[in-house]
Each structure stands twice: as structure tokens, then as C-alpha cells.
C-alpha positions in Angstrom: 3.6 -14.2 2.6 4.7 -14.4 -1.0 6.9 -12.0 -3.1 6.7 -12.1 -6.9 9.4 -10.1 -8.7 8.6 -8.6 -12.1 5.0 -9.6 -11.8 4.2 -7.7 -15.0 6.3 -6.9 -18.1 8.8 -4.0 -17.8 6.9 -1.9 -20.3 3.7 -2.0 -18.2 5.8 -1.3 -15.0 7.2 1.8 -16.7 3.7 2.9 -17.9 2.4 2.7 -14.4 5.3 4.6 -12.9 5.0 7.3 -15.6 1.3 7.7 -15.0 1.6 8.0 -11.3 4.6 10.4 -11.6 2.7 12.6 -14.1 1.4 16.1 -13.2 -2.0 15.0 -14.5 -2.3 12.3 -11.8 -4.4 13.3 -8.8 -2.7 12.8 -5.5 -4.5 13.8 -2.3 -2.7 14.9 0.9 -2.9 12.9 4.1 -1.7 14.3 7.3 -1.0 10.7 8.5 -0.9 7.9 5.9 -2.1 5.4 8.5 -5.3 7.5 9.1 -4.6 8.0 12.8 -5.4 11.6 12.8 -8.8 12.4 14.4 -9.4 8.7 15.1 -10.0 7.8 11.5 -8.5 4.4 12.0 -10.6 2.4 14.5 -8.1 -0.5 14.9 -8.1 -1.4 18.6 -4.5 -2.8 18.5 -3.1 0.6 17.6 -2.4 1.4 21.2 0.1 -1.4 21.3 2.6 0.6 19.2 2.8 3.8 21.3 6.2 4.8 19.9 5.3 4.5 16.2 4.5 7.7 14.3 2.6 8.5 11.2 4.0 10.5 8.4 2.5 12.8 5.9 2.0 11.5 2.4 -0.4 11.3 -0.6 -3.0 8.9 -1.7 -4.9 8.1 -4.9 -8.1 6.0 -4.6 -8.2 3.9 -7.8 -11.2 1.9 -6.5 -13.1 1.6 -3.2 -16.4 -0.1 -2.4 -17.5 1.1 1.1 -21.0 0.0 2.0 -21.8 -0.9 -1.6 -20.9 2.5 -3.1 -18.2 2.4 -5.8 -15.6 5.1 -5.8 -13.7 4.7 -9.1 -10.7 6.7 -10.5 -10.4 7.2 -14.2 -7.2 5.1 -14.0 -8.7 2.0 -12.4 -9.1 0.0 -15.6 -5.5 0.6 -16.4 -4.5 -1.0 -13.1 -6.8 -4.0 -13.1 -4.5 -6.2 -15.3 -1.9 -5.8 -12.6 -4.2 -7.2 -10.0 -5.1 -10.1 -12.3 -1.5 -11.0 -12.7 -1.1 -12.1 -9.1 -4.5 -13.0 -7.7 -4.6 -16.8 -7.6 -8.3 -17.2 -6.7 -10.8 -17.6 -9.6 -13.5 -15.9 -7.6 -12.5 -12.9 -5.6 -14.1 -9.6 -4.5 -12.2 -6.4 -4.9 -12.5 -4.1 -1.9 -10.0 -1.3 -2.6 -7.1 -0.2 -4.8 -5.2 2.7 -3.3 -2.0 4.3 -4.6 0.4 5.7 -2.0 3.2 8.2 -2.3 5.7 8.9 0.5 8.4 11.5 0.5 11.6 11.7 2.6 10.4 12.9 6.0 12.9 11.5 8.4 10.2 9.4 10.1 11.2 5.8 10.6 8.5 3.3 9.9 4.9 4.5 10.1 2.3 3.3 12.5 1.8 -0.5 12.2 -1.7 -1.2 11.0 -4.1 -3.5 9.2 -6.0 -2.1 6.3 -9.3 -3.5 7.2 -10.7 -5.2 10.3 -12.6 -7.8 8.2 -10.7 -10.8 6.8 -8.9 -10.0 3.5 -5.8 -10.3 1.5 -3.3 -7.6 0.5 -1.3 -7.3 -2.6 1.3 -4.5 -2.3 2.9 -3.5 -5.6 6.0 -1.4 -5.7 5.8 1.2 -8.5 9.4 2.5 -8.3 12.8 1.5 -7.0 13.2 3.0 -3.6 14.3 2.5 0.0 11.5 2.8 2.6 11.0 -0.8 3.5 7.6 -2.3 4.3 7.9 -3.7 7.8 5.9 -6.7 9.0 5.2 -7.6 12.6 4.6 -10.9 14.4 1.8 -11.6 16.9 4.1 -10.2 19.7 4.3 -6.9 17.8 8.0 -7.4 17.0 9.5 -6.8 13.6 9.4 -10.1 11.8 10.5 -9.1 8.2 11.4 -6.1 6.1 10.9 -5.9 2.4 12.7 -3.2 0.4 10.7 -1.8 -2.5 11.8 -3.2 -5.8 10.1 -1.8 -8.9 7.7 -4.4 -10.5 7.5 -6.6 -7.5 4.4 -7.4 -5.4 4.2 -8.9 -1.9 1.0 -10.8 -1.1 0.0 -11.4 2.5 -2.9 -12.0 4.9 -4.6 -8.8 5.7 -4.5 -9.6 9.4 -0.7 -9.1 9.4 0.3 -5.9 11.0 2.6 -3.9 8.6 4.0 -0.4 8.2 5.4 1.6 5.4 8.6 3.6 5.8 9.5 6.9 4.2 12.5 6.8 1.9 15.8 8.2 3.0 17.9 8.0 -0.1 15.3 8.2 -2.9 13.0 11.2 -3.6 9.8 9.1 -3.4 8.3 5.7 -2.6 5.2 4.8 -4.6 3.0 1.7 -4.1 -0.3 0.4 -5.1 -2.2 -1.4 -2.4 -4.9 -4.0 -3.4 -7.3 -5.3 -0.8 -9.5 -8.2 -1.8 -11.3 -11.3 -0.5 
């Protein structure tokens, strides 16, 4: 796991936050941000976290390539330089870029999960200052580490690491951009 603070210049950080906070930015409602509703998440380890809950939130799909079909937001080209600022591999394949917005709901951390079953890496970029830690779990399903959102920072980790977002308690929103790549 690696954390990079101020991975991009402050001006670009502000532009991303302003774009994602704009009324013109398309957010889509999710009843459960971990996709547990109606069995949408087929992760077999899910049952090992019976007390965890999922919270409502919003998502914006910047880019997704399921089964060879590209889903592309009009904002994806604006976000690509951010990805290139932290990916160390010369050759990588982008799988998904998803924006996430959580509001204060009173739910602790959300359902621990992995984004994809296939091997991959995750880059989680924090768009704004907020509370609402990202919680990481060890192989025994115990909390191993918490990272508080810090605007302009990215945490890079193995996609097989179980993690969970948390809703903010003291800030009005928590915004992230989640990059999945191999």
C-alpha cells in the first residue's frame, strides 16, 4: 500500500473538485454503494462481514470496459492525467474509473469488498477534505489500517485487499475517484 500526497498540482485538484461539485455533473443514485442490493456484488467473501452495512450514495462512471464495451463519460479525458500521475507501470490496462459521493448517513463503514474478482490494482484519489475514512482489512477480516481522506492524495493498493468506505460525520460530503487497472 502506498499513499502519495498532493499527487497533482493544487490548481488541478481544485478543478476536479469544482467539476464534481457542479450542478452540471451527472451523479447516479445507488441504494448501496457496495452493490449488495439484489445480489449485484458476487463476491463470495461478503458473508464474512455479517454486521457491516451499505449506505446510500452516488456514482459517476468516467470509464468502464466490461466485456470489451467501453462506457465513457464526457469528463474522462479530463481525469486521465490524474491516473498517469501515479501509475508506475509503462504498460497498463484501464478497467474502470468511477467517481463516488457519500453524504452523512450515520452508517459506520460500508460493507468491506473488493472491486473486481480478477487481479488488479486500485488507485483511490480523494477529491475533497473530509472525514469518512477508507478502512482496510487483513486476511483475518480485522481492521488493519484507516486512511482519512486528504484532498489531492491517492492511495494505491492491491485490488485483492478488502476495503470499505465510510460516510462522513463532520463534513457534508466525501468524494473520491476510484481507478481500477492491471
